[in-house]
C-alpha positions in Angstrom: -0.1 0.0 0.0 1.3 3.6 -0.9 1.6 6.4 1.5 -1.1 8.4 -1.0 -3.6 5.3 -0.5 -3.2 5.2 3.2 -3.6 8.5 3.6 -7.0 7.8 1.9 -7.8 5.4 3.8 -7.4 7.2 6.8 -8.4 10.6 6.2 -8.5 11.8 9.4 -4.8 10.8 10.0 -4.2 12.3 6.8 -6.7 16.2 8.0 -4.8 16.1 11.5 -1.0 15.7 9.9 -1.8 18.5 7.4 -3.0 20.9 10.6 -0.2 20.2 12.6 2.0 20.9 9.4 -0.3 24.3 8.8 0.4 25.1 12.4 4.0 24.8 12.8 4.9 26.8 9.1 2.9 29.1 10.6 5.0 29.9 13.4 7.4 30.3 10.7 6.0 32.5 8.6 5.5 34.3 12.0 9.2 35.0 12.0 9.7 35.6 8.1 6.8 37.9 8.4 8.2 40.6 11.2 12.1 39.9 10.8 12.3 40.2 6.6 10.7 43.4 6.5 13.8 44.9 9.1 16.1 43.2 6.7 15.2 45.0 3.5 15.1 48.1 5.9 18.7 47.8 6.9 20.2 46.3 3.8 18.2 50.2 1.6 19.9 51.7 4.8 23.4 50.3 3.9 22.7 51.1 0.4 22.1 54.4 1.3 25.0 55.1 3.3 26.9 54.2 0.6 26.0 56.5 -1.8 26.1 59.3 0.5 29.4 57.8 1.0 29.6 58.2 4.7 29.2 55.4 7.4 28.8 57.9 10.4 25.6 59.0 10.1 23.6 61.5 12.6 21.3 59.9 15.1 18.1 61.2 13.2 18.8 59.7 10.0 19.6 56.0 11.7 16.8 54.3 10.4 13.7 53.1 12.8 13.0 49.2 13.1 8.7 48.7 12.4 6.7 50.0 15.2 3.9 48.4 15.1 3.1 46.7 17.6 2.4 43.2 17.0 0.8 41.0 19.7 1.1 37.4 20.3 -2.5 37.4 19.6 -1.6 38.6 16.0 0.8 35.6 16.1 -2.0 33.0 17.1 -4.3 34.4 14.2 -1.3 34.0 11.7 -0.5 30.0 12.7 -4.3 29.5 12.7 -5.1 31.0 8.9 -2.3 28.9 8.0 -4.0 25.6 10.1 -7.3 25.9 8.5 -6.0 27.0 5.0 -3.3 24.0 4.5 -6.4 21.6 5.6 -9.0 23.1 3.4 -6.8 22.3 0.6 -5.8 19.2 1.6 -9.6 18.2 1.5 -9.8 20.1 -1.9 -6.8 18.4 -3.7 -6.3 15.3 -1.4 -2.4 13.4 -1.0 -1.0 14.4 -4.5 1.2 17.3 -6.1 -1.2 19.7 -6.9 -1.4 19.9 -3.0 2.6 20.1 -2.5 2.1 23.2 -4.8 -0.6 24.8 -3.8 0.8 24.7 0.0 3.6 26.7 -1.1 2.0 29.4 -2.9 -0.4 29.9 -0.2 2.3 30.1 2.5 3.9 32.8 0.4 0.3 34.5 0.1 -0.1 34.7 3.7 3.3 36.0 4.2 2.8 38.7 1.7 -0.7 39.8 2.8 0.9 39.9 6.3 3.8 42.2 5.3 1.7 44.6 2.4 -0.6 45.4 5.2 1.8 46.2 7.8 4.8 47.7 5.8 3.2 48.2 2.0 6.3 46.1 0.7 5.7 43.0 -1.4 9.6 41.2 -1.3 11.2 40.2 -4.3 13.0 37.8 -2.2 9.0 36.1 -1.8 7.9 37.0 -5.1 10.4 36.4 -8.0 11.7 32.9 -6.5 7.7 31.6 -6.4 7.2 33.5 -9.8 9.6 31.4 -11.6 8.4 27.9 -8.5 4.9 28.2 -10.6 6.3 28.5 -14.3 8.5 25.9 -13.3 5.6 23.4 -12.1 3.4 24.4 -14.9 6.3 22.4 -17.2 4.4 19.7 -15.8 1.3 21.6 -16.1 0.6 21.3 -12.6 -2.5 24.1 -12.9 -1.7 25.0 -16.3 0.1 24.8 -19.8 3.3 25.9 -18.9 2.5 28.6 -22.7 -0.3 29.8 -20.8 2.1 30.2 -17.8 4.6 32.2 -19.6 1.9 34.2 -21.0 0.3 35.3 -17.9 3.4 35.9 -16.2 4.4 38.4 -19.4 0.5 40.0 -19.7 0.2 40.0 -15.7 3.5 42.4 -15.0 2.5 44.5 -19.1 -1.2 45.3 -18.0 -0.1 46.3 -14.2 2.9 48.7 -16.0 0.7 49.7 -17.9 -2.3 50.8 -15.2 0.5 52.7 -13.2 1.9 54.1 -16.0 -1.7 55.7 -17.0 -2.2 56.6 -13.0 1.1 58.4 -12.9 0.0 60.6 -16.1 -3.7 61.2 -15.2 -4.0 61.6 -11.7 -0.2 62.4 -11.0 -0.1 59.7 -8.1 1.7 56.4 -8.0 -0.8 53.9 -7.2 0.6 50.5 -7.8 3.8 49.7 -6.5 7.0 47.4 -7.9 5.4 44.6 -6.0 2.3 44.2 -7.4 3.3 44.2 -11.0 5.5 41.1 -9.5 2.5 39.9 -7.3 0.3 40.0 -10.7 2.6 38.5 -12.7 3.2 35.8 -9.7 -0.5 34.5 -10.3 0.1 34.8 -14.1 2.5 32.1 -13.7 0.3 29.9 -12.2 -2.7 30.2 -12.7 -2.4 31.0 -16.6 -3.4 34.2 -18.5 -7.3 33.6 -19.3 -8.1 33.9 -15.3 -5.7 37.2 -15.4 -8.8 39.2 -15.7 -11.2 36.9 -12.6 -8.4 38.0 -10.2 -7.9 41.3 -11.3 -11.7 41.8 -11.1 -11.9 40.2 -7.5 -9.3 42.5 -5.9 -10.1 45.3 -7.3 -14.1 44.8 -6.2 -12.6 43.5 -2.8 -10.3 46.9 -2.6 -13.2 48.8 -3.6 -15.4 47.5 -0.7 -13.1 47.5 2.0 -12.7 51.5 1.1 -16.7 51.8 1.1 -16.5 50.4 4.3 -13.3 52.2 6.1 -15.0 55.6 4.9 -18.2 54.9 5.5 -17.1 54.0 9.2 -14.5 56.4 10.0 -17.1 58.8 8.1 -14.3 60.8 6.1 -12.0 60.8 2.7 -9.5 58.2 2.5 -6.0 59.6 2.9 -3.8 56.8 3.9 -2.6 54.6 1.3 -3.9 50.6 0.8 -2.3 48.2 0.2 -3.1 46.3 -2.8 -1.5 42.7 -1.9 -3.2 41.8 0.4 -6.5 41.9 -1.8 -4.5 40.1 -4.8 -3.2 37.7 -2.3 -7.1 36.6 -0.8 -7.9 36.4 -5.2 -5.2 34.2 -5.8 -6.0 32.1 -3.0 -9.8 31.7 -4.3 -8.4 31.1 -8.0 -6.2 28.4 -6.2 -9.4 26.5 -5.3 -12.2 27.8 -8.2 -10.5 29.1 -10.3 -11.0 27.0 -13.3 -14.4 26.5 -12.0 -14.6 30.4 -12.4 -13.6 30.9 -15.9 -15.6 27.6 -17.4 -18.7 29.1 -15.9 
């Protein structure tokens, strides 16, 4: 009896094992979510010093670490979310190569969600490797044929680049960052170019809905920039589960 058949015959063991793995991975993701932005900030600070040609800046010029307080409940939330989504994916895909790939993508999306929400950063250290992995997996058509994956990566980036360019020209503001372009390209590499309009619609709709609720409850205009990455990651996870169904529908 293969491991796959054993897990299928003992589904309760499979779900329990999946939950434990998800909870442990959530613990690791918390470390990345907190530490990676600090590492990036330190690297950028060092680059700035080298450009300025100084090694002894004034105290006021030193970068301050991200100061938003992270409570223990926040760590638990990330762990529980990772655990729950891991189980959902396990039930949806069963023990398979698709499940392993789906886990990897979801763990990356969870990390990007919270980092962008906290710091408005979508680190290349995550987006670029996951983008290339999506292309690699789709050589074997794990989620979509490789041709569609390559076109998805290209069209996703170019479409958002055009949107960002038009927003800069018309509104004189940077509405989309480089990280957003790489994230939508990543999703295109995993799911193919045909799914991109659905991803963009879901992300835009949920983003607009969030902004509307913010305005309603705050009773004021939205003066803070709202990161778009969390809505893209949310859309990406929905597509991971039901993308083909939505596309054919």
